[in-house]
C-alpha positions, 0 to 999 in steps of 0.5 A: 616414559618419563614424567617431568615438566620444564620451567618457563625458562625452558620455554624461553631458551628456545626463543634464545636459541632461535634468536642466536640461529638468525643472528649467525585480472587485466591482461596486456603485453607491455610492462613498459607502457601500463607501469605506475609509480611504485609509492614511496618506502621507508627503509622498512619498506611501508607506505608513507604516501596514500596509496588510495592516490593510485589506481584501483586494480583487481590482479588474478592469483592463480595458486595450485596451493589454495583451497578457495576461488573467488575473490578475497573478502576480509581482513587481508583483502582489506589490507591489501586494498587498504595499502596498494589498492589492489582486489584480489581474485582468487583462481585455485587449481586444486578446486577448478577442474583439477590441478593439471587440468585446470593448469593445461586448459590456462597454459593453452589459453596462453594467459596464466593470470598475474601473479602465479604461485607454483606448488613446485618448481617441477614440469609445470613450472619449466613448461611455463618458463619455455613457453614465454608464460612467465616474466623475467623480474630481471628485466626492464628493471622490473625487480631492482625497482619494485623489488628491492626487499626481495633483493634484501631479504631473499638474495639466495633464494632468487640466486637459485632460481636463476642458476637452477631455472634463469640459464644464469640470467633470468630470473622468474620466480621466487621461494618459500618458507625462506630462513636463516643458514642455521642446522637443525630443526626449523619448525617451531612447536610441531613438525609438518608430519608427524601423527596426532590422535585424539589426546583425550581418547588415547589416554582413556585407553591408557596410552597404548604403546604404538611399535610401527605405523600399521599398530595404529588400527587397533589403537584407532578402532578402539578410539573409535568405540569410545566415541562412535559420534561427532559433535553433531551426531554424525559417525567418527572415522579414523581417517577422512582424506581427500583426492585434490591435493593428489600429484604425481600420487596420493598426498594422503598415502605419501605422508607417512614417507613424511613421518620415516623421514623422506619426501617426494623432492630432494631439495633439488629436483622435485621428484617423481614416484620417488622417496628420498631420505632426508640425511641419507641416500636412500631413494623408496621407489613408491611401488617397490614391495615394502615402500613407505607407500605401498604399506600405506595403501595395505595400512588403508585398506585393512582400515577400511575393512575395520570401518575407519575410513570415511567412504567420502574420502574418494570423492571429498575436497580438503574443504569437506575434510576440515568440516568434518575436522571441525565437527569431530567425526575425525580422529587421526591427523598426518599433519600438525595443522590439519587438526587447528580446526578441531583443537579450539580454546574451549575444547583444549580448556577441556583437556579435549583435542589432538596431539602428537602420538609417536610410533616407535619407528618414527623419524620425522621429516624436518625441512631443516632451515634454508636461505634458499628457499623452496619449490612452492614459488611465486611467480608474475604472468607474462600478460598482466598489465600491472607487473609493477604493482604486483612485484610490489605485492609481492615484494611486500610479502617478504618484509616483516610487515608483510609476514605479520601481516600476512599470517596475522592480520594487520597492527591492532585487530589480532595482535599488538606491540607492548613494549616492542614484543608482539602480544595477541590481543583478546580477539587474537586469543579468541580467533587463534589459529583457524576459528570463526571469531567476528572481526571488526568492520574497520578490518575488513568484517567477517570471521577470521578464519575466512579471512585469511590470505586464501593465496596459500603459501609461506614466504619466510620461515616462521620460526626464524626471528622477525628483525623488528620484534627480536621474537620469531614470526611464529605467535606460538614462539613470541615471548608472550605466549611462552609465558602463559599457562598451558591448556589442560591438554597441553598439561595433561601431554607434556606431563604423560611425553616429558617434552613441551613440545612436539618438536622437543620430543623429536630432538630430545628422543633422536627422531628427526631426519633433518634435511640439509639446505643445498646449492649445487649452482647446477641447473635443472635437469629437465625431463625430455618432453617424452619422459614428462608425457610419462610421467603424466600418464603414470600418474594418473594410474598410480591415483586410479589406482591408489584409491581402488585398492583403499576401498577393494573388496577383500584382500583377493581384490586388493591383489588383483588391483595392485598387480594391474596397477604395478603392470599399467604404470611400467608399461607407460613407462614407469621405470624410465621416470623413477630411473631419471629421477634417480640420476639427478638424487645422485647429485644431491647425494654427491654434495650432501657430502661435499658439506 
C-alpha cells in the first residue's frame, strides 16, 4: 500500500469542503386545556426567561433506539431540567420485553408516552398514526407556535413526512440525520458500517491481505492466539454480538451487507427481508443462497467452530457487549462507534486500539447528505398533557445549541468557544468519546458516559456545518481538533494506509456506495394487515433460526437448520413480503433515474 503522510493543510481542506457543501409521565387528551406559555426565545432559539418559573414536569420518552431505561441522570438531564424544567423518564423497548412486544403492549394500553422515538417509519409507525396514538403537529397551531426552529431548520423533512404519512395535510414526526442538499458521503471520519480490527494485533501479524469477508476468520484466529485474554483475564473472541437490536432480521448479520453497499431500507421504504444497493438497482432477498445475509450466517457458524464467537452472544444485550469491548474481550467491530469503548486516550496513545482493516471486496454504504431526514423519527404521543413542552424540547434539539448540547454537553463543560471556534476543554479531552470521566456537580455530576443523551437519536448530520461556529458539529472535524498531533494509533494506521481517515481511504480507493437523497412526493404504500402479520411471523422465524444456525453442532446440522428456516419462512408468506417490497423498491429506482 502507498505510504504517505498528509499535511495539516489537507485536514483543514476537509473542513473547507464541508463548509462549501453546507453553503451551496402525565397523560390526558386535550392539548388546549393543558398548554402553558412557551419561553420567549431569541432569534437563535435560546431562552431569555428563567425556565424555573414554569411548572416542573416529568415526561415519558418511549424510545425504540435507547439502550437505557429509567430516569435520565447526569449532565444531559441537568441541562434539560435547567433549560425547560423537565425531567426525563426513558422507556426503552429494547430492554423492556423486547421491541415489538413492548410496542404492542403500549399500543394495547392506548398510550405511547409523551415523546416517541421510532426506529423506522415502518408498520409500527403507520399503525400508531392509524390508531390515533400520535399527535398531528399541524393541528391547533402546535408546530407553528412551538416549533419555529423545526420549520426553519428542517422544512424538507417536515414536507416529506406530510406527503408520505400525513395524506398531504397531517404531520406526525420529523426525521433524523438532516443535512444539506449535497452530493458525496456525509460521514465525517468514519462510516457506520466498516470492519474495524485491533490494529496493534493486526500489525503484529504483518497486516495480511484480506480479499473477501470470509478471509477475516484466519486473521482473527491468529489475533486471538496473540491475545487470548482480556485486561481482566477473560477469554477474547472475534465476535461478541447482541440480539436486542434485531428487527426483521439479525442485526449483527445484516451489517455484512452494509459493508458491501446494501441496506435494508432504500430511503423511501423501510424494507422487509430485502437488502437494497445504495446506488444500483440490485435487490437481494435475504434467504437467497448467495445473499450477504446467508454468507454472514455461514461465516459466523465457521467462526463459532473455530472458537471465535462469544457464547453469550445469543443471550446478552448491547450493554453487555459494550462492557466486553471496554475490557478488551472483543477483536472485531462492524461499526465505527462500537469500538469507542476500547479506544481510550491511554490505549490509543500507546498505539493500541481498533481501526479500519478493509477487505478487497468491500464497498461500504454511505447514507449521504439528506435534507429530507432519515426514518428514525421523533413523534409526540396523543395522550400527553404537555404537547407544547414536548414540542419545545424537540424544537430545541433541532437548533445549533441543542445539537451541540445533546452531543457534547453545555458550553463550558467539555467544550468552549475560543475566538468563535469550538475547542475541547481538559475535561472533554479526557471524556470523549465515551469514557467514565467524572463530571462536576454544577453540571449534574456522575460520569460523562452515563450522563449522555440516552434518547439515542440524532437530529442534524454532525458532519454538516454549524452556522454559529463555521465548523462542522462533529468534534472530530473542528479546526482545533484537526490541528492536534495524531495519536500513536492513528499515526501507525495512516502510515500503513496512505490516508488520514477511513472515509478518506474509502473515497481514494473508490470503495463507497453513496445513497442519494430522494423525495418522491408520493404517499407511503402500506402493507395490508394480512401481509403485516405474515411479515411479523416470518421475522420471528428468521431471527430464531439465524442464531440457531450460528451455534449449530456441525455442518450437517447447519444445513438442516437452514432448510428448516427457509421452508418455515416461505410457508408463512416470506415470498409475498419480498415481492411487495421489491415492487416498492422499483419506485425508488425509477426516481433515481430521473435525478
